[in-house]
N, C-alpha and C positions, 0 to 999 in steps of 0.2 A: 080757471084758465091759467096755464103756466106763463110766467114772466121771464124766468131764466131757465133754459133747457139745455142739459148736457146730454148729447147723444153718442153713445158707444165710443167714448173717448179713450185713446191710448197714448201713452208717452213712453218712449224708449230712450235710454242712455246707453249707446252702444248695443251690447247684447242684453242689457238689463231692462226688463219691463217694469217701469215704475208705476204706471197706471194701466189697469187691465179692464177694458170694456165698462167704463164708468157711465152709468145711464140713470138720470133722475131729473126731476123738475122742481122748480121753486116758484111759489105764487107771489104775486106782488104784495109787499108789506110783511112777508114772513121773516122771522129771525131763525136762520138755519145754522147749526153748528156742525163742523167737521171734527170728529174726535177719533182718537186711536193712539196706540203706542208710538214711540219714536220710530221713524223709518217706514211708517205705513203708507205714506203718499199724500197725506192731507194738505201739507204746505205746497207740494208740487201741484196738486189739483187747484188750489187757490191761485197760485201764481200762473197757471195755465189759463184760468178764467180771466185773470187780470191782463194776460198777454205778455207777461214777463218770461214765460216759458212757451215754446211752440209745441203744439200737439203733433204727434206722429200720425194719428188717424182720428176720425170722428168729427163732431161738429159742436159748436156752442152757439145758442141763439139767445139774444136778449131783446125782449119786447118785439118778438116776431121777426127779427133780422139776424142773420148769421154774422158773428163777429170773429170767427175763427181766423180770418186773414186780416183783421183790422188792427192797425197799430195801437199799442196800449194807450197812447194819449187820446185816441179817438173812440175808445170803447165806452166812455161815459160811466166809468167806475172809479171809486176812490179807495185807496188802500192805506191802512194804518199798520205800521210795522212794529215789531217788538222793540226796536232800538230807538223809537221816537223820530229819528231823522229830522231834527229841527236845525235850522240855520243858526249857528251860535252867535253870529254878529248882528242878527236881527232881533227886534223886540217881539213880544208875543203878538202884538197887533200886526206887525209886518209879516211874521211867519204865517198867520192865519189868512192874511189878505194876498199873499204872494201869487197864488194861482189865479185869482181874480184879476190882478194887475197884468199878469201875462196874457190873459184873455181879453185885455183892454176893456174891462167893464167900466161903466161910469163911476166916478169917485163917490158920488152920493150913494149909489147902490152898494159899493164896497163898504162904506162906513156903516150903512144900515145893517147889512148882513153880519159884519164882524161884531157890531155892538149887540145884536140880538143873540148870536151864538155865544158870545163871551158871557152874557148875562145868564143864559141857560146852563152854562158849564161852570158858573161861579168864577169866571176869570176877569170880570170887568174891572176889578181893582188891580189887576196885574198886567194890563195891556202894555205898559211902558217898560216892563222888566225884560231882561235878556234870559235865555234858557238856563244859564249857569246860576241864576238867582232863584230858581224854582226847585221845588221838591220833585221826586220821581212821579208822584201822582199828578202834580200840576203840569209837568211836561207831557204826560200822556194825555191829559185833557186838551192841551194845546194841539197835539197831533190829531186828536179826534175832531177838535173844532176846525182845524184846517181842512179836514175832509168834508165836514158838514157844510161849510160855507159854499162849497162848489155845487151843492145840491145834485149829486150824481144819481143815476138810476139804481146803482147797487153800491153798498159799502162793504169793503173787504177788510177783515181784521185778522192779522197773522200773529197769534199768541201775544196780544198787546199788553197783557197784565203779568207776564211771567217774570218781569224784572222788579216787580213791586213786592213789598213785604205782605204778610198774611192779612193784616188789618186793612191795608190799602186795597188789596185785591177784592176783599168783600165790599168795600166802599165803592170801588169802580164798577163792580158787577151790578150793584144797585143803580149806579148812575147810568150805565149802558142800557139797562132794562127800562129805566125811566125815559131815556132819550128815544128808545125805539117806540115806546108808546106815544110819545109826544109827536115825533116826526112821521110815524107811520111808514118808515123807510124799510126797504128790503136790505137785510144785512146777512152777510155770511161771515162766520167767526170760526177760526181754527184754534184748537187747544188740545193738549194731551191730558188735561185735567177733567175727569168725568163729572166732578161736582160743578164746574163751570158750565159744562154742557147741559146738565140736568136743570140748573137754576135759570139759565138764560134762554134756552131754545124753545121755539114753537115746534121745531122738527130737528131731529138729530140724524146725521149720517155717520154711522160707525164704519171705520175703515180698518182693514187688516191686510198687510202684504200687497198693497196696491189695488185692492178690490173693495167693493162695498159689501160689508158683512150684513148690515140691516139698516133700514130707514124707518123712522117712526117718531112719535112723540116721546118725551122722556118717560112717561108712565107706561107706555106700550113696551118700550125697550126693557124697562125694569121688571114688569110683570109678565111679558110675553116674549122673552128672548128667543130668537130663531135658532140659536146654536149655543154650544158651550162657551165659545169665545165671548159672545155678547153677554151671556149670563154671568160670567166671572169678571168681565171688564166693568160692567155697570153695577154700582153698589159698593159702599164702603162700610165695614169690611166686605170683601168679595164673598160671593156665594161659596158655601162649602160643597165640594164635589168629591164623592167617594166611589170606588169601583163596585160594580154590581157582580155578584157571584152567580146568581141564577134568578129566573123569574118563572113562577108557575101561574099560568093564565087560565081563567074561566070566562064565561060570558059576561060576568059582572065585576070580577075582582082580579087584581094582580098581587100575588104574594112575592115580594121582592126580598131576596137575601143579599146582604151587602156587608162590606167591611169585615169579612170573615165570620163574625158571630152575631150580626144584627139582622133584623127582619122587620118588615112593615107591610100591612095590607092596604092597597090603594083601590080606589074606584076606577074600573077600567074605562068608564065613559069619559074620563078626563084626559084620555090619551088617544093618539091616532097611530095608524100604521101598525107595524109589528112590534108593539110595546113589549112583548115577551122576549124580544131580542135586545133589550136595553143593556148597555154596557157601563153606564154611570148614573148615579143618582145625585141630585143637588137639592140643597135647601138653604135658605138665607138665614143669617144669624138671628134675626128678629122673629123667625117662625119656630124657634126652639124654646123649650121650657125645662127648667131643672126639676128633678124628681129623685126619689130613692133609687139606688143602683139597680135593684131587682125589678123596678117598675119601668125602666127606661127602654126606648128603642135602641139606644146606644148607652154605653157607660165607659168611663175612663177617669184618669187622674188630672186634677187641675194643675196646669203648668205655669201659666202666667195670668195675672189679673191687671187690667188697665182701668183705672178709675177715672172717668171723664166727667164726673159731677152729675149730669142729668141721666147718665147711663153707665153701665159697666160692661166691658168686653172681657169675657172669660175664655181662655184657650185651654182646651181639654185634649189630652193625648189618649186616644182610644187604645184598646187592648192590642189592636193590630199595628199600632204605631202611627196612625194618621192623626192629624190635628184638626179639631172642630172648634169653630168660634161661635160663642153664644152672646147675643146682645140682650141685656136684661136690666130691669130696675135695680139700682144700687142696693136696695134693702134685701134683695134676694141673692146677694153675692156669697159664694162659697168661700172656703179658705184654701190656701195653697196646699198642694199635695193631697187634698181630699179626694176620695173616690166618689163619683157622683153619676147619676143617671140623667139622660137627656131624652125628652119626648119630642117627636116630630109632629107637625101639623100636616096630616095626610093631604088636605086640599091645597097645600102650598109646596108640595114636593115636585121636583122636576126630574124627568128621565131623558137620557141622551143615548142615541144609537151609536153604532160603530163609526159612522161618519161624523159624529159629534153634533148631529142635528137634534133639535128639541122635538120630543114626542108629545108635548103637552098641547091641549086644546083649551086656550083661554080667550076665546073670541078670535077675530081675524088678526093675523100677524102680517105686517107689511115688511117684506124683505126681498132682497135680490138673490 
């Protein structure tokens, strides 16, 4: 049963349509991430749910009640901003308890809630400090703690980790995931970082140009992308996509010619619709393997090698001038400027049509 429901939501700024027919639902206790490139509308959607932006059309329901015309202070949601937004003259304890004091909660209740949350966030030794005496990660934990003590129906996070360094971001991702499990709270999190989306979310909403491109679990989006945008957005390095020259179809096979001089035979049962009209072919870096040039589905010259310790990324320039990335074990690393072949895994090949929709059948795909 849905707990938060967004129904055909639109948002206009003058003649610009920032949100276009947004429609989805969130179950109680889910951790949902809105992800997409800058300007896709994800923060606008979050702010509209919070009531900080007014909707142009549509409805938002929380726990069975419409909140579209409800004042932000009455929506029973708590928002954690990118900028922390702590009161600099207040201690950690006072920052965390401020909303409860405004709500005139009993002092004993305030003390108990702040103490419990501070302990969970490892802030109990810092309660008397002012924000200027805290690190970036500690300030963000205070901002999160201030939201938790309110015990709202929904937590809203607007890129809360983007100001932290790489190590702290990893630490805080783990902390947020742990908190979600402990609290069983409903959380909505906005980020442009698809790694954060993949590691935190129960469900991901991918947005593009003000619309929902696809909704699903992280693994569904990775293995069952609905279109080329989702396929190339999810995954690091991104999926290799090359133009298709022609497709010869039979009842059981598809012979695909691509990248001017390459070809591969695919099982037709893995694809839907008019797969013989495919215009692009995709394959992820880890589904490729090196081989002798004459044995490869593709061949080219090694341009760049990135040694990452546990793996190596090799960038190969094909004969037609396209770049293909291969993720492999370091012990199979070729040398720079070497001509090498690349074998594709047929069961892990993607085809896209003229409208850039995926033609693959990998179980059910949840998308809008």
